[in-house]
N, CA, C and O atoms as a GROMACS GRO file, in nm:
protein
  272
    1MET      N    1   0.087  -0.118   0.001
    1MET     CA    2   0.001   0.001   0.000
    1MET      C    3   0.090   0.124   0.001
    1MET      O    4   0.191   0.130   0.071
    2LYS      N    5   0.049   0.221  -0.078
    2LYS     CA    6   0.129   0.345  -0.087
    2LYS      C    7   0.118   0.430   0.035
    2LYS      O    8   0.014   0.429   0.102
    3MET      N    9   0.223   0.505   0.067
    3MET     CA   10   0.229   0.591   0.182
    3MET      C   11   0.115   0.692   0.188
    3MET      O   12   0.063   0.721   0.296
    4GLU      N   13   0.077   0.745   0.075
    4GLU     CA   14  -0.030   0.843   0.074
    4GLU      C   15  -0.163   0.784   0.127
    4GLU      O   16  -0.236   0.848   0.202
    5VAL      N   17  -0.190   0.662   0.085
    5VAL     CA   18  -0.310   0.593   0.134
    5VAL      C   19  -0.300   0.566   0.283
    5VAL      O   20  -0.396   0.585   0.357
    6ILE      N   21  -0.186   0.522   0.327
    6ILE     CA   22  -0.162   0.494   0.467
    6ILE      C   23  -0.173   0.623   0.549
    6ILE      O   24  -0.230   0.623   0.658
    7ARG      N   25  -0.120   0.730   0.499
    7ARG     CA   26  -0.135   0.862   0.572
    7ARG      C   27  -0.279   0.903   0.583
    7ARG      O   28  -0.321   0.959   0.684
    8GLY      N   29  -0.356   0.877   0.478
    8GLY     CA   30  -0.503   0.910   0.480
    8GLY      C   31  -0.574   0.826   0.586
    8GLY      O   32  -0.657   0.878   0.660
    9ILE      N   33  -0.542   0.699   0.593
    9ILE     CA   34  -0.602   0.610   0.692
    9ILE      C   35  -0.565   0.658   0.833
    9ILE      O   36  -0.650   0.663   0.922
   10ALA      N   37  -0.437   0.694   0.851
   10ALA     CA   38  -0.391   0.740   0.978
   10ALA      C   39  -0.470   0.870   1.022
   10ALA      O   40  -0.516   0.881   1.136
   11LYS      N   41  -0.480   0.960   0.931
   11LYS     CA   42  -0.553   1.085   0.962
   11LYS      C   43  -0.696   1.061   1.001
   11LYS      O   44  -0.753   1.132   1.084
   12SER      N   45  -0.756   0.957   0.939
   12SER     CA   46  -0.896   0.923   0.968
   12SER      C   47  -0.910   0.871   1.114
   12SER      O   48  -1.019   0.872   1.172
   13HIS      N   49  -0.798   0.827   1.171
   13HIS     CA   50  -0.794   0.779   1.305
   13HIS      C   51  -0.733   0.885   1.402
   13HIS      O   52  -0.699   0.854   1.516
   14ASP      N   53  -0.721   1.008   1.352
   14ASP     CA   54  -0.657   1.115   1.430
   14ASP      C   55  -0.516   1.088   1.467
   14ASP      O   56  -0.469   1.127   1.574
   15ILE      N   57  -0.445   1.018   1.377
   15ILE     CA   58  -0.305   0.996   1.393
   15ILE      C   59  -0.235   1.084   1.290
   15ILE      O   60  -0.265   1.077   1.171
   16TYR      N   61  -0.144   1.166   1.335
   16TYR     CA   62  -0.076   1.256   1.243
   16TYR      C   63   0.062   1.202   1.211
   16TYR      O   64   0.150   1.193   1.297
   17PRO      N   65   0.080   1.166   1.082
   17PRO     CA   66   0.201   1.091   1.038
   17PRO      C   67   0.333   1.156   1.069
   17PRO      O   68   0.428   1.086   1.103
   18GLY      N   69   0.344   1.284   1.058
   18GLY     CA   70   0.471   1.352   1.082
   18GLY      C   71   0.582   1.280   1.008
   18GLY      O   72   0.575   1.259   0.887
   19LYS      N   73   0.685   1.243   1.083
   19LYS     CA   74   0.803   1.173   1.021
   19LYS      C   75   0.804   1.027   1.052
   19LYS      O   76   0.910   0.964   1.047
   20LEU      N   77   0.687   0.968   1.084
   20LEU     CA   78   0.682   0.824   1.112
   20LEU      C   79   0.713   0.746   0.984
   20LEU      O   80   0.674   0.785   0.874
   21SER      N   81   0.782   0.636   1.004
   21SER     CA   82   0.808   0.547   0.889
   21SER      C   83   0.679   0.475   0.859
   21SER      O   84   0.584   0.482   0.936
   22LYS      N   85   0.676   0.404   0.745
   22LYS     CA   86   0.559   0.327   0.706
   22LYS      C   87   0.527   0.226   0.812
   22LYS      O   88   0.411   0.211   0.849
   23LEU      N   89   0.625   0.155   0.864
   23LEU     CA   90   0.608   0.053   0.964
   23LEU      C   91   0.551   0.114   1.094
   23LEU      O   92   0.457   0.059   1.151
   24GLU      N   93   0.607   0.224   1.138
   24GLU     CA   94   0.561   0.290   1.261
   24GLU      C   95   0.419   0.339   1.248
   24GLU      O   96   0.340   0.328   1.341
   25LEU      N   97   0.386   0.393   1.130
   25LEU     CA   98   0.253   0.441   1.105
   25LEU      C   99   0.152   0.333   1.105
   25LEU      O  100   0.045   0.349   1.164
   26ILE      N  101   0.180   0.219   1.038
   26ILE     CA  102   0.086   0.108   1.031
   26ILE      C  103   0.066   0.051   1.172
   26ILE      O  104  -0.046   0.017   1.211
   27LYS      N  105   0.173   0.040   1.246
   27LYS     CA  106   0.162  -0.013   1.385
   27LYS      C  107   0.075   0.081   1.471
   27LYS      O  108  -0.003   0.034   1.555
   28SER      N  109   0.088   0.209   1.451
   28SER     CA  110   0.002   0.307   1.526
   28SER      C  111  -0.144   0.288   1.490
   28SER      O  112  -0.232   0.295   1.576
   29ILE      N  113  -0.169   0.266   1.366
   29ILE     CA  114  -0.309   0.248   1.315
   29ILE      C  115  -0.358   0.119   1.372
   29ILE      O  116  -0.472   0.115   1.420
   30GLN      N  117  -0.280   0.010   1.372
   30GLN     CA  118  -0.323  -0.118   1.428
   30GLN      C  119  -0.367  -0.098   1.573
   30GLN      O  120  -0.472  -0.150   1.612
   31LEU      N  121  -0.290  -0.026   1.654
   31LEU     CA  122  -0.329  -0.004   1.795
   31LEU      C  123  -0.460   0.070   1.804
   31LEU      O  124  -0.546   0.036   1.885
   32GLU      N  125  -0.477   0.173   1.720
   32GLU     CA  126  -0.598   0.253   1.721
   32GLU      C  127  -0.718   0.166   1.680
   32GLU      O  128  -0.828   0.190   1.730
   33GLU      N  129  -0.700   0.071   1.596
   33GLU     CA  130  -0.808  -0.018   1.553
   33GLU      C  131  -0.836  -0.131   1.650
   33GLU      O  132  -0.928  -0.210   1.628
   34GLY      N  133  -0.759  -0.139   1.758
   34GLY     CA  134  -0.785  -0.237   1.862
   34GLY      C  135  -0.709  -0.367   1.840
   34GLY      O  136  -0.743  -0.470   1.900
   35ASN      N  137  -0.608  -0.365   1.757
   35ASN     CA  138  -0.526  -0.486   1.735
   35ASN      C  139  -0.391  -0.469   1.794
   35ASN      O  140  -0.356  -0.360   1.840
   36PHE      N  141  -0.312  -0.576   1.794
   36PHE     CA  142  -0.172  -0.564   1.836
   36PHE      C  143  -0.093  -0.492   1.731
   36PHE      O  144  -0.130  -0.495   1.613
   37ASP      N  145   0.013  -0.426   1.768
   37ASP     CA  146   0.097  -0.355   1.674
   37ASP      C  147   0.211  -0.449   1.624
   37ASP      O  148   0.329  -0.437   1.659
   38CYS      N  149   0.165  -0.543   1.542
   38CYS     CA  150   0.257  -0.655   1.504
   38CYS      C  151   0.280  -0.662   1.355
   38CYS      O  152   0.325  -0.765   1.306
   39TYR      N  153   0.253  -0.560   1.283
   39TYR     CA  154   0.266  -0.560   1.134
   39TYR      C  155   0.400  -0.615   1.091
   39TYR      O  156   0.505  -0.573   1.139
   40GLY      N  157   0.394  -0.710   0.998
   40GLY     CA  158   0.513  -0.770   0.939
   40GLY      C  159   0.584  -0.873   1.019
   40GLY      O  160   0.695  -0.914   0.984
   41THR      N  161   0.521  -0.919   1.130
   41THR     CA  162   0.591  -1.014   1.217
   41THR      C  163   0.537  -1.157   1.205
   41THR      O  164   0.584  -1.246   1.275
   42ALA      N  165   0.439  -1.180   1.118
   42ALA     CA  166   0.378  -1.310   1.104
   42ALA      C  167   0.463  -1.398   1.009
   42ALA      O  168   0.412  -1.448   0.909
   43THR      N  169   0.588  -1.416   1.041
   43THR     CA  170   0.678  -1.493   0.952
   43THR      C  171   0.643  -1.636   0.943
   43THR      O  172   0.681  -1.702   0.847
   44SER      N  173   0.570  -1.688   1.040
   44SER     CA  174   0.529  -1.833   1.033
   44SER      C  175   0.397  -1.848   0.959
   44SER      O  176   0.349  -1.960   0.943
   45GLY      N  177   0.337  -1.738   0.914
   45GLY     CA  178   0.212  -1.749   0.840
   45GLY      C  179   0.093  -1.764   0.931
   45GLY      O  180  -0.015  -1.800   0.885
   46GLU      N  181   0.110  -1.737   1.060
   46GLU     CA  182  -0.002  -1.751   1.155
   46GLU      C  183  -0.026  -1.612   1.219
   46GLU      O  184   0.066  -1.536   1.248
   47CYS      N  185  -0.157  -1.584   1.240
   47CYS     CA  186  -0.198  -1.461   1.305
   47CYS      C  187  -0.338  -1.478   1.358
   47CYS      O  188  -0.427  -1.528   1.289
   48ASP      N  189  -0.355  -1.436   1.485
   48ASP     CA  190  -0.490  -1.453   1.546
   48ASP      C  191  -0.568  -1.320   1.539
   48ASP      O  192  -0.677  -1.311   1.595
   49GLN      N  193  -0.518  -1.220   1.474
   49GLN     CA  194  -0.586  -1.091   1.459
   49GLN      C  195  -0.671  -1.094   1.331
   49GLN      O  196  -0.637  -1.025   1.235
   50SER      N  197  -0.777  -1.170   1.327
   50SER     CA  198  -0.853  -1.193   1.206
   50SER      C  199  -0.929  -1.068   1.161
   50SER      O  200  -0.964  -1.060   1.043
   51ASP      N  201  -0.956  -0.969   1.248
   51ASP     CA  202  -1.024  -0.849   1.206
   51ASP      C  203  -0.931  -0.731   1.169
   51ASP      O  204  -0.978  -0.620   1.146
   52CYS      N  205  -0.803  -0.758   1.163
   52CYS     CA  206  -0.703  -0.656   1.132
   52CYS      C  207  -0.716  -0.621   0.981
   52CYS      O  208  -0.717  -0.710   0.896
   53SER      N  209  -0.725  -0.495   0.953
   53SER     CA  210  -0.736  -0.450   0.810
   53SER      C  211  -0.603  -0.460   0.740
   53SER      O  212  -0.597  -0.440   0.619
   54TRP      N  213  -0.496  -0.489   0.811
   54TRP     CA  214  -0.360  -0.498   0.749
   54TRP      C  215  -0.320  -0.641   0.728
   54TRP      O  216  -0.207  -0.667   0.687
   55ARG      N  217  -0.407  -0.734   0.755
   55ARG     CA  218  -0.371  -0.876   0.757
   55ARG      C  219  -0.298  -0.925   0.630
   55ARG      O  220  -0.190  -0.984   0.640
   56GLU      N  221  -0.355  -0.902   0.514
   56GLU     CA  222  -0.295  -0.949   0.391
   56GLU      C  223  -0.164  -0.882   0.363
   56GLU      O  224  -0.067  -0.948   0.326
   57ASP      N  225  -0.157  -0.750   0.380
   57ASP     CA  226  -0.030  -0.678   0.361
   57ASP      C  227   0.074  -0.719   0.462
   57ASP      O  228   0.193  -0.717   0.433
   58CYS      N  229   0.030  -0.755   0.580
   58CYS     CA  230   0.118  -0.796   0.685
   58CYS      C  231   0.191  -0.928   0.648
   58CYS      O  232   0.313  -0.941   0.661
   59PHE      N  233   0.111  -1.023   0.602
   59PHE     CA  234   0.168  -1.151   0.561
   59PHE      C  235   0.270  -1.133   0.446
   59PHE      O  236   0.376  -1.197   0.444
   60ALA      N  237   0.235  -1.046   0.353
   60ALA     CA  238   0.325  -1.020   0.242
   60ALA      C  239   0.452  -0.953   0.293
   60ALA      O  240   0.561  -0.987   0.247
   61ALA      N  241   0.441  -0.858   0.386
   61ALA     CA  242   0.557  -0.794   0.441
   61ALA      C  243   0.646  -0.885   0.522
   61ALA      O  244   0.768  -0.869   0.527
   62ALA      N  245   0.579  -0.982   0.586
   62ALA     CA  246   0.654  -1.081   0.666
   62ALA      C  247   0.720  -1.190   0.578
   62ALA      O  248   0.804  -1.267   0.623
   63GLY      N  249   0.676  -1.191   0.451
   63GLY     CA  250   0.731  -1.294   0.360
   63GLY      C  251   0.672  -1.431   0.380
   63GLY      O  252   0.727  -1.531   0.335
   64ALA      N  253   0.558  -1.436   0.449
   64ALA     CA  254   0.500  -1.567   0.482
   64ALA      C  255   0.387  -1.603   0.383
   64ALA      O  256   0.348  -1.720   0.376
   65GLY      N  257   0.336  -1.507   0.306
   65GLY     CA  258   0.222  -1.534   0.220
   65GLY      C  259   0.096  -1.548   0.305
   65GLY      O  260   0.102  -1.568   0.427
   66VAL      N  261  -0.017  -1.539   0.240
   66VAL     CA  262  -0.144  -1.546   0.309
   66VAL      C  263  -0.179  -1.692   0.330
   66VAL      O  264  -0.184  -1.770   0.235
   67PRO      N  265  -0.204  -1.731   0.457
   67PRO     CA  266  -0.237  -1.870   0.484
   67PRO      C  267  -0.369  -1.913   0.421
   67PRO      O  268  -0.459  -1.832   0.404
   68SER      N  269  -0.380  -2.042   0.387
   68SER     CA  270  -0.506  -2.087   0.326
   68SER      C  271  -0.603  -2.135   0.431
   68SER      O  272  -0.714  -2.177   0.398
   0.00000   0.00000   0.00000
């Protein structure tokens, strides 16, 4: 996902991006959405945060692929 889109999502949650990196920004959004701030850490392809809006991107970032 492009940074401009992520910044827009952050602003909709009253998070102001400033100089946050993509990773820091996504993790801040995850916390605001009520999930763990674990973006990109599902290297085993497992995640119990089924309502997380970053789930598919997270698996890709972790290099684990989306589990079937």
